[in-house]
C-alpha positions in Angstrom: -51.1 41.7 39.7 -54.0 39.6 38.4 -55.5 36.8 40.2 -55.2 33.2 39.1 -59.0 33.1 38.4 -58.4 35.9 36.5 -55.8 34.8 34.5 -57.5 31.5 34.1 -60.7 33.3 32.8 -58.2 35.1 30.2 -56.9 31.7 29.4 -60.0 30.1 28.8 -61.5 32.7 26.6 -58.1 32.5 24.5 -58.7 28.7 24.2 -62.3 28.9 23.1 -61.2 31.5 20.4 -58.6 29.5 19.1 -60.9 26.4 19.0 -58.6 24.4 21.3 -61.3 23.9 24.1 -64.9 23.7 23.8 -66.3 22.4 26.9 -68.4 24.1 29.3 -66.1 24.6 32.2 -68.0 25.2 35.4 -66.2 27.0 38.3 -67.0 26.3 42.0 -66.4 27.3 45.6 -65.6 23.6 46.9 -62.6 22.5 48.5 -61.3 19.5 47.1 -57.7 19.4 48.3 -57.2 17.6 51.5 -54.3 15.6 53.2 -56.0 12.1 52.3 -55.7 13.3 48.6 -51.7 12.9 48.9 -52.5 9.3 50.4 -54.3 8.4 47.7 -52.4 10.1 44.7 -48.8 8.6 45.9 -49.6 5.2 45.5 -51.2 5.8 42.2 -48.3 7.6 41.0 -46.1 4.6 42.3 -48.2 2.2 39.9 -46.6 3.6 37.0 -42.8 4.9 38.5 -40.4 4.0 41.2 -38.7 7.2 42.4 -35.7 6.5 40.0 -37.7 6.1 37.0 -39.8 9.2 37.9 -36.7 11.4 37.9 -35.6 10.1 34.9 -38.8 10.7 33.1 -39.0 14.6 34.5 -35.7 14.9 33.2 -37.2 14.6 29.5 -38.3 17.6 27.3 -42.3 18.0 27.5 -43.1 15.4 29.9 -45.0 17.5 32.7 -47.5 17.4 29.4 -47.7 13.5 29.2 -47.5 13.4 33.2 -50.6 15.5 33.6 -52.6 14.1 30.5 -51.9 10.4 32.3 -53.0 11.6 35.8 -56.1 13.9 35.0 -58.4 10.9 34.8 -56.8 9.8 38.0 -57.4 12.9 39.7 -60.9 13.3 38.4 -61.9 9.9 39.7 -60.5 10.4 43.1 -61.9 13.8 43.5 -65.4 13.3 41.3 -64.5 16.3 39.3 -63.8 17.3 35.6 -60.4 18.9 36.0 -58.8 20.8 33.0 -55.2 20.3 32.2 -53.8 23.8 32.1 -50.7 25.3 30.6 -48.7 28.3 31.4 -45.4 29.2 33.5 -44.5 29.2 37.2 -42.5 32.1 38.8 -40.4 31.2 41.9 -37.5 33.1 43.4 -34.2 30.8 43.6 -32.1 30.8 46.8 -30.4 33.9 45.5 -34.1 35.7 45.5 -33.9 35.8 41.8 -36.9 35.2 40.0 -36.9 32.2 37.8 -39.7 31.4 35.4 -40.5 27.8 34.2 -42.1 27.0 31.1 -42.6 30.8 30.3 -44.7 31.7 27.2 -47.3 34.0 25.9 -50.6 33.7 24.1 -48.9 35.1 21.1 -46.3 32.3 21.5 -49.3 29.8 21.7 -50.7 31.3 18.6 -47.4 30.9 17.0 -47.3 27.7 18.0 -50.6 26.6 16.6 -49.7 28.1 13.3 -46.7 26.0 13.2 -48.5 22.7 14.9 -45.3 22.1 16.8 -45.3 22.3 20.6 -42.6 24.3 22.4 -39.9 22.0 23.9 -40.0 23.9 27.3 -43.5 23.8 28.5 -45.4 23.4 31.6 -48.7 22.0 32.5 -50.4 21.4 35.7 -54.1 20.5 36.6 -56.9 23.0 37.6 -59.8 21.4 39.5 -63.4 23.7 39.2 -62.4 25.3 42.6 -59.7 27.0 40.9 -57.1 24.7 43.1 -54.2 23.5 41.4 -52.2 20.0 41.4 -49.0 20.0 39.8 -47.1 16.6 39.8 -44.2 17.6 37.9 -42.7 21.3 39.1 -41.0 20.2 42.5 -39.4 17.3 40.8 -38.0 19.6 37.9 -36.7 22.0 40.7 -35.3 19.0 42.6 -33.6 17.7 39.3 -32.1 21.3 38.2 -30.9 22.3 41.9 -30.1 19.0 42.9 -32.4 19.2 45.9 -33.5 15.2 46.4 -35.6 16.2 48.8 -38.0 17.8 46.5 -38.1 14.9 44.1 -41.6 13.3 44.5 -43.1 16.1 45.9 -46.4 17.3 44.6 -48.0 21.0 44.8 -51.6 20.9 45.5 -53.4 23.9 46.8 -55.3 26.9 45.9 -53.1 29.5 44.1 -53.8 32.2 46.8 -52.1 29.8 49.3 -49.0 29.4 47.6 -46.0 30.6 49.8 -42.3 31.7 49.1 -42.9 34.1 46.3 -44.3 31.1 44.1 -46.9 31.9 41.3 -48.8 30.0 38.7 -49.7 31.8 35.3 -52.1 30.2 33.1 -52.0 30.8 29.3 -54.4 28.0 27.5 -56.5 25.3 29.0 -57.0 21.8 27.8 -55.4 19.4 25.6 -56.9 20.7 22.2 -53.8 22.8 21.8 -51.4 19.5 22.0 -53.7 17.4 19.6 -53.6 20.0 17.1 -49.8 20.1 16.9 -49.8 16.5 16.6 -48.3 15.8 20.3 -47.5 12.5 21.4 -48.8 11.7 24.6 -47.5 8.0 25.0 -45.0 7.3 27.4 -42.5 4.4 27.1 -42.2 3.3 30.7 -39.5 0.7 30.0 -37.4 3.6 28.7 -37.0 5.1 32.2 -37.1 1.4 34.4 -33.0 1.5 34.7 -30.4 3.4 34.7 -28.7 3.6 30.9 -25.0 1.9 30.9 -22.2 4.3 30.8 -21.4 5.4 27.1 -24.6 4.6 25.6 
């Protein structure tokens, strides 16, 4: 199996070839993620969402894209980095030890989506730092919603991919937000829509 850094490099090359990422991405060996980051990032998220509104928001299609678009500049400011929004899929074994894949896609799927100028409905993103460390604000909440595990809601994956446990794997397919721009993707979030539980029958 390829390492995350190898897959990320392939995703970078694909993205440049397709004209959806043109920045000069520079990797390094700095360790950015530390305990203080969670103490800083949590309140930043709370400026936009309550726990209930965040749960409702994450139940919507394509919202991991909107979430990481929103928080990329926040993370960049906190860590003094230039991170990249990364699109791909997450592999994780469930309680029955069956492998599940969230946001599963291939580069061929991405190429077809670019041709049709329409982003897939089931798509997953996270943030990759120059160190190769990842920050995923969405996945644990999505998993908690799917399996009714309330304790997971609001948790964040923030570590180097080699340090992931429990068989969890991240697989980048393409990087940057150029793909979404070419697809006419709407990054806007209607926060008021998620503030209150909709009334029964509406």
